C-alpha positions in Angstrom: 30.4 71.1 128.0 32.2 70.7 124.6 35.3 71.8 122.8 35.8 71.3 119.0 38.8 71.6 116.6 39.0 71.0 112.9 39.8 67.3 113.5 38.5 66.5 117.0 35.3 66.9 119.0 35.1 66.4 122.8 31.8 66.2 124.6 31.3 65.8 128.4 27.9 65.0 129.8 28.5 67.6 132.6 31.1 69.5 134.5 29.7 68.9 138.0 29.0 65.5 139.4 28.5 63.8 142.7 30.3 60.8 144.2 27.3 58.6 143.4 27.3 59.8 139.7 29.3 58.9 136.6 30.8 61.3 134.0 30.3 60.4 130.3 32.8 61.5 127.7 32.6 61.2 123.9 35.6 61.9 121.6 35.2 62.1 117.8 38.2 62.6 115.6 39.4 62.2 112.0 41.9 59.5 110.9 43.5 56.9 113.1 44.7 56.8 116.7 43.1 57.0 120.1 43.3 60.0 122.5 45.4 60.0 125.7 43.4 60.8 128.9 44.8 61.7 132.3 42.9 62.7 135.5 45.3 62.1 138.3 43.7 59.9 141.0 40.3 61.6 141.0 38.6 59.1 138.7 38.5 55.5 137.8 38.3 55.5 134.0 36.7 52.7 131.9 36.4 52.8 128.1 33.3 51.8 126.4 32.7 50.8 122.8 34.6 52.6 120.1 33.2 52.9 116.7 34.2 53.9 113.2 32.1 55.1 110.3 32.7 56.3 106.7 30.6 59.1 105.1 30.4 61.0 101.9 30.9 60.1 98.3 34.6 60.2 99.0 35.9 58.2 102.0 36.0 60.3 105.2 36.9 58.2 108.2 35.6 59.1 111.6 36.5 57.5 115.0 34.3 57.8 118.1 35.5 56.8 121.6 33.4 56.7 124.7 34.6 56.8 128.3 33.0 56.5 131.8 34.5 58.3 134.8 33.7 57.1 138.3 34.8 59.6 141.1 37.1 58.4 143.8 37.1 61.5 146.0 35.6 64.9 146.2 37.2 68.2 145.1 38.1 70.1 142.0 40.2 68.3 139.3 41.3 68.6 135.7 41.1 66.1 132.9 43.7 66.4 130.1 43.0 65.0 126.6 45.9 64.7 124.1 45.6 63.6 120.5 48.5 64.4 118.2 48.9 68.2 118.2 45.6 68.7 120.0 45.9 69.2 123.8 43.1 70.5 126.1 42.3 70.4 129.8 38.8 70.5 131.4 37.8 71.4 134.9 35.4 69.0 136.8 34.0 69.5 140.3 33.1 66.4 142.4 30.7 66.9 145.3 29.0 64.5 147.8 25.9 62.6 147.0 24.3 62.8 143.6 23.6 65.9 141.5 22.4 64.3 138.3 18.7 63.7 137.6 17.3 60.2 138.0 16.6 58.1 134.9 13.1 58.6 133.6 10.8 55.6 132.9 11.6 53.5 129.8 10.3 55.1 126.6 10.0 58.6 128.0 13.4 59.8 127.0 14.3 61.3 123.7 16.6 59.1 121.5 20.2 59.7 122.3 22.1 60.4 119.1 25.4 59.6 120.9 24.2 56.1 122.0 26.3 53.2 121.0 25.6 52.8 117.2 26.5 49.1 117.2 24.1 48.1 120.0 21.3 49.9 118.0 21.2 47.2 115.3 21.9 44.0 117.3 19.3 41.5 116.6 17.1 43.6 114.2 16.8 45.0 110.7 17.4 48.6 109.6 14.2 50.6 109.7 13.1 54.0 108.6 13.9 55.3 112.0 17.6 54.5 111.6 18.1 56.3 108.2 16.0 57.9 105.5 16.6 60.1 102.5 14.6 63.0 101.0 14.8 65.3 98.0 15.1 69.0 99.0 14.8 71.7 96.3 15.9 75.2 97.1 12.6 76.4 95.7 9.4 74.5 95.0 8.0 77.4 93.0 10.4 79.2 90.6 10.4 80.9 87.2 11.4 79.5 83.9 15.1 79.6 83.4 15.7 80.4 87.1 18.6 78.5 88.6 17.7 76.4 91.7 19.4 73.6 93.7 17.9 70.1 94.1 19.7 68.2 97.0 19.4 64.5 97.9 19.9 64.4 101.6 20.6 61.3 103.8 19.6 61.3 107.5 21.0 58.6 109.8 21.7 57.8 113.4 23.4 54.5 112.9 26.9 53.6 111.7 27.1 53.7 107.9 29.6 53.1 105.1 30.0 54.9 101.9 26.7 55.2 100.0 26.6 54.2 96.3 24.1 55.5 93.8 21.8 52.9 92.4 19.6 55.3 90.4 19.8 59.0 89.8 16.8 60.9 88.6 17.1 62.3 85.0 15.3 65.5 85.9 13.1 65.7 82.8 12.3 69.2 81.8 15.4 70.7 83.4 18.8 71.8 82.2 20.9 70.4 85.0 24.3 69.2 86.1 25.7 67.8 89.3 27.9 70.0 91.5 31.1 68.0 92.3 31.7 68.7 96.0 32.1 66.9 99.3 29.6 68.1 101.8 30.2 67.9 105.6 28.2 65.8 108.0 25.9 68.0 110.1 23.4 67.4 113.0 19.8 68.3 112.8 16.7 68.0 114.9 14.0 66.4 112.7 10.5 67.4 114.0 8.7 64.4 115.4 11.6 62.0 114.9 14.5 63.3 117.0 18.1 64.2 116.4 19.9 62.8 113.2 23.1 63.3 111.4 22.7 64.3 107.8 24.8 64.6 104.7 24.1 65.9 101.2 24.9 63.0 98.8 24.0 64.8 95.5 23.5 68.5 94.7 22.2 69.4 91.3 22.1 72.9 89.8 19.1 73.0 87.5 16.8 75.4 85.6 13.4 74.5 84.1 13.4 75.0 80.3 9.7 75.8 80.2 6.8 76.7 82.4 4.6 74.0 84.1 4.8 71.3 86.7 8.1 69.5 86.9 8.5 66.2 88.8 11.7 64.8 90.1 11.4 61.1 90.5 14.0 61.0 93.3 17.3 59.0 93.7 18.0 55.6 95.1 21.2 54.8 97.1 22.6 51.6 98.6 23.9 52.4 102.1 26.0 49.9 104.1 25.0 49.7 107.7 27.3 48.3 110.4 26.2 45.8 113.1 29.6 45.3 114.7 33.0 46.8 115.0 34.6 47.3 111.6 31.9 45.2 110.0 28.9 46.0 107.7 26.2 43.4 108.1 23.4 45.1 106.2 23.0 46.9 102.9 20.0 49.2 103.0 18.4 50.5 99.7 17.1 54.0 100.4 15.0 56.2 98.1 14.5 59.9 98.3 11.0 59.9 96.9 9.5 62.3 94.3 9.2 66.0 94.5 7.1 68.5 92.6 8.4 71.8 91.4 6.2 74.5 89.9 7.9 76.5 87.1 6.0 79.7 86.3 6.0 81.8 83.1 7.7 85.3 83.2 5.3 88.0 84.3 3.7 90.4 81.8 5.3 93.6 80.7 8.4 92.1 79.0 10.8 94.5 77.3 10.9 94.4 73.5 14.4 92.9 73.4 13.9 90.5 76.3 15.3 87.0 75.4 14.8 85.0 78.7 18.0 86.0 80.6 17.4 85.2 84.3 19.5 86.3 87.3 21.3 89.4 88.5 23.8 90.9 86.1 25.8 94.0 85.3 26.9 95.4 81.9 30.2 96.9 80.8 31.1 98.2 77.3 34.8 99.1 76.5 36.5 100.6 73.5 40.2 100.4 72.8 40.2 103.9 71.3 37.8 106.7 70.3 40.1 108.6 67.8 41.1 106.8 64.7 41.5 107.0 61.0 39.0 105.9 58.4 39.2 102.2 57.4 41.0 101.5 60.7 39.5 98.9 63.0 38.1 99.7 66.4 37.7 97.0 69.1 34.6 97.1 71.2 34.0 94.5 74.1 30.6 93.9 75.7 30.8 92.1 79.0 27.9 90.8 81.1 28.9 89.6 84.6 27.1 88.5 87.8 25.1 85.4 88.8 22.3 83.6 87.0 21.6 81.2 84.2 24.8 81.4 82.2 23.9 78.2 80.4 21.2 80.1 78.4 22.6 83.6 78.7 22.2 85.6 75.4 24.4 88.7 75.0 23.0 91.9 73.5 23.3 92.4 69.8 25.1 95.5 68.4 24.7 97.1 64.9 25.5 100.4 63.1 24.5 102.0 59.8 25.9 99.8 57.0 26.9 102.8 54.7 29.2 104.3 57.3 30.5 101.4 59.3 31.5 97.8 58.9 30.8 95.7 62.0 32.1 92.2 62.6 31.8 90.1 65.7 35.1 88.4 66.5 34.6 85.9 69.4 32.5 85.1 72.5 34.1 84.1 75.8 32.5 82.3 78.7 34.1 82.4 82.1 31.9 81.2 84.9 31.9 78.8 87.8 29.4 76.7 89.8 29.1 78.0 93.4 26.8 77.4 96.3 24.6 80.2 95.0 24.5 79.0 91.4 26.4 80.1 88.3 28.7 83.0 88.8 31.1 84.7 86.3 31.0 86.6 83.1 30.4 86.3 79.4 31.8 88.7 76.8 31.7 89.4 73.0 34.2 91.3 70.9 33.2 93.4 67.9 35.4 95.1 65.3 34.0 98.4 64.0 35.5 100.0 60.9 34.4 103.5 60.0 34.3 103.9 56.2 34.3 107.7 56.1 35.8 110.5 58.2 33.6 112.5 60.5 32.4 112.9 64.1 30.1 110.1 65.1 28.2 109.1 68.3 27.9 105.4 68.8 24.6 104.4 70.5 24.7 102.8 73.9 24.1 99.0 74.4 21.0 97.8 76.3 20.8 94.5 78.2 17.5 93.1 79.6 17.0 90.4 82.1 14.5 89.2 84.7 15.5 89.2 88.4 13.7 86.4 90.4 14.7 88.1 93.7 13.1 91.4 92.7 10.4 89.7 90.6 10.8 92.3 87.9 12.5 93.1 84.7 15.8 95.0 84.8 17.5 97.0 82.1 21.3 97.7 82.1 22.6 100.1 79.5 25.8 101.8 78.6 26.2 105.5 77.7 26.7 106.6 74.0 30.4 107.1 72.9 31.7 109.8 70.7 34.0 108.7 67.9 36.3 111.0 66.0 37.4 109.7 62.6 40.1 111.4 60.4 40.7 110.9 56.7 43.1 108.0 56.9 45.6 106.6 54.4 44.6 104.8 51.3 46.0 101.4 52.1 44.7 98.0 52.9 43.7 97.5 56.5 44.4 94.4 58.6 42.1 93.3 61.4 44.6 91.1 63.3 45.1 91.2 67.0 48.0 90.1 69.1 50.7 91.8 67.0 49.9 89.7 63.9 50.1 91.3 60.5 48.7 90.6 57.1 48.9 92.4 53.8 46.1 90.7 51.9 42.4 90.7 52.6 41.2 87.4 53.9 39.2 85.7 56.6 40.5 86.4 60.1 37.8 84.5 62.2 34.5 82.8 61.7 32.6 85.9 60.7 35.3 88.6 60.6 37.1 89.6 57.3 39.8 91.9 56.3 38.7 94.9 54.3 40.4 97.2 51.7 39.7 100.6 50.3 36.9 101.0 47.9 33.8 98.9 47.6 33.6 96.4 50.4 32.8 92.9 49.1 33.4 89.4 50.4 36.4 87.6 48.9 37.7 84.1 49.1 41.2 85.5 49.8 44.4 85.6 47.6 45.6 82.7 45.5 48.2 81.9 48.1 45.5 81.2 50.6 43.5 78.8 48.3 44.2 75.1 48.8 43.6 74.3 45.1 46.4 76.7 44.1 49.0 74.6 46.0 47.5 71.4 44.4 47.9 72.9 40.9 51.4 74.0 41.7 52.3 70.6 42.9 50.8 68.9 39.8 52.7 71.3 37.5 56.0 70.6 39.3 55.4 66.9 39.2 54.7 67.0 35.4 57.7 69.1 34.7 59.9 66.8 36.7 58.6 63.7 34.9 59.2 65.4 31.5 62.7 66.4 32.6 63.7 62.9 33.7 62.0 61.3 30.7 64.0 63.5 28.3 67.2 62.7 30.2 66.5 59.0 29.8 65.9 59.4 26.1 69.0 61.5 25.7 71.0 59.0 27.8 69.6 56.1 25.6 70.5 58.0 22.5 74.0 58.7 23.8 74.4 55.1 24.8 73.4 54.0 21.2 75.7 56.6 19.7 78.6 55.4 21.9 77.8 51.8 21.2 77.8 52.4 17.4 81.1 54.3 17.6 82.6 51.4 19.5 81.4 48.9 16.9 82.9 51.1 14.1 86.2 51.4 15.9 86.4 47.8 16.7 85.6 46.8 13.2 88.1 49.3 11.7 90.8 48.0 14.1 90.1 44.4 13.1 90.2 45.2 9.4 93.5 47.1 9.9 95.1 44.1 11.6 93.7 41.7 9.0 95.2 43.9 6.2 98.6 43.8 7.7 98.5 40.0 8.1 97.0 39.4 4.7 100.3 38.2 3.1 101.0 35.7 5.9 97.6 34.2 6.2 96.3 31.4 4.0 93.5 32.0 1.6 91.1 30.0 3.8 92.0 31.8 7.1 92.0 35.3 5.6 88.5 35.0 4.0 87.1 33.2 7.1 88.3 36.1 9.3 87.0 38.7 7.0 83.6 36.9 6.8 83.4 36.9 10.6 84.3 40.6 10.8 81.5 41.6 8.3 79.0 39.3 10.0 79.7 40.5 13.6 79.5 44.1 12.5 76.1 43.5 11.0 74.9 41.6 14.0 76.1 44.2 16.4 74.4 47.0 14.6 71.1 45.0 14.4 71.5 44.0 18.1 71.3 40.3 17.3 74.4 39.2 19.1 77.5 37.4 17.8 77.5 34.2 15.8 74.2 34.7 13.9 73.8 33.7 10.3 73.6 36.0 7.3 70.0 34.9 6.8 69.1 36.0 10.3 70.7 39.4 9.6 68.7 39.8 6.3 65.5 38.9 8.1 66.2 41.5 10.8 66.8 44.2 8.2 63.5 43.3 6.5 61.5 43.2 9.7 62.8 46.6 10.8 62.1 48.2 7.4 65.7 49.3 6.8 66.9 50.0 3.4 68.8 46.9 2.2 71.3 49.0 0.2 72.8 50.4 3.5 73.9 46.8 4.3 74.6 45.6 0.7 78.4 46.1 1.0 78.5 43.8 4.1 76.2 41.2 2.7 78.2 41.1 -0.6 81.5 41.0 1.3 80.3 38.0 3.3 79.2 36.2 0.1 82.6 36.9 -1.6 84.4 35.6 1.5 82.3 32.5 1.4 83.0 31.9 -2.3 86.8 32.7 -2.1 87.3 30.6 1.1 88.0 27.4 -0.9 89.1 29.0 -4.2 92.7 29.1 -5.5 95.0 31.3 -3.6 94.6 35.0 -4.1 97.6 37.2 -4.0 98.2 39.7 -1.1 97.2 42.7 -3.3 93.8 41.3 -4.0 93.3 40.5 -0.3 94.3 44.0 0.8 92.0 45.5 -1.9 89.1 43.6 -0.5 89.9 44.6 3.1 90.2 48.3 2.1 86.8 48.1 0.3 85.3 46.8 3.4 87.0 49.5 5.6 85.7 52.2 3.2 82.2 50.7 3.4 82.3 50.8 7.2 83.4 54.5 7.2 80.8 55.4 4.6 78.1 53.6 6.7 79.0 55.7 9.7 78.7 59.0 7.8 76.0 58.4 5.2 73.7 55.6 6.4 70.1 56.4 7.4 70.0 53.4 9.7 69.4 54.2 13.4 69.1 51.8 16.3 
């Protein structure tokens, strides 16, 4: 008698015992915690060994508790078992004597899968009777491109830990991938070996890429095996062994457009409109859905007369999942159809061919033809943009879809605004214009600085000469000519950018090196020489001094207006 819930399993050996018999109870539950058991005064309860084991690629903890009930008196009683939210009562009848069969001779009984797993390994090594692993394909004979499953299954009847993969078969000759899923532990009677627990460690979804014999070398896992409570004393390396799969070629009688699609599919063709103007795009969607080898699924091609239609494929979408039955989902392609002329047209239907392994025959799915009514349309450029986008220039919209415009249809690289080199040329032009602008400003600024500097030199010299002229009567002959010499010499040095305090010879050398006309500076050079000669001569009267100053002032003014000298 047994009762099971999603997280607990209770197994009684019987529901009717005698006073000379014992009642066995096994409780298996997920997680932690021991069950509470009450039976009144009918039984003396003793607990046996409790065990814990971990299974699956992800940790799943299971606890097993064993109990022995010895009757104290006859009659009908109830046993209540409580574990968390789980609560159940069981009715047991106790009679006189013994009602259970006697134990058979040693070795005659079948192995008890619920026997104490710890005691099974005491004092011995793990053998092939304790656990073994095999490779189980869903089909040993299949067709090319057909989807099959290849499972690696572990059988055990000892306490094990989490197995770890030591080697996984590469499955040469297959397109395969591992299905990521946690499989439950199940119980199975193995012919000739007894009852085992089993779990699928690896499930591959695979399809042979060509016909012929395919061999899976099998997988190897390291399995911890317990020899005591909460302890793992042995680590067993278990291999699943090789398996042979025969992949057959497709049968004869293939359709003309058959391209190897395998499975069970349906076809749907949709149009967003059937009445439109010429040079206006029409969206057509071809969708193939069902189950089969979506990894290699080829959608049907679609074409129309080039003179009357422009056809461009926009995009392909894959939406499929891996399920317990293989690949399941859909694959679709979008086409833009642009009628070039007005008229009434009938678009041909779309045909899709595939091979069905279940029916062992070729299947053709086709859509009915569609009537299309095209009016004259306006003479304007047409944009093939979805999702409320808009463009006014022809250009590339997707990988193989282009905008079109009225007239002769030809491929174009797009307008200048869409070409990268156009922006590079514009950037270069702006950079050069900016450089020329700032360079011109710098030259103008430099010229303005020189002009202002020259005006300042002229003003300073004129002011010094004016002051010297007023003081000419009060200054001695030596002081007057010394100051006039300094004024002439500083003016020359300033214009030649030589600095103050330079000699006349240095000024003459600078004029010669720069190639200036010496006559522009002759007044100043002659004035300096006159000052040097009159400095120690007899005193000159004030009139002569003022005349010399005025001559110098006139020379300075004339130099500013007429000289060809430029700094």
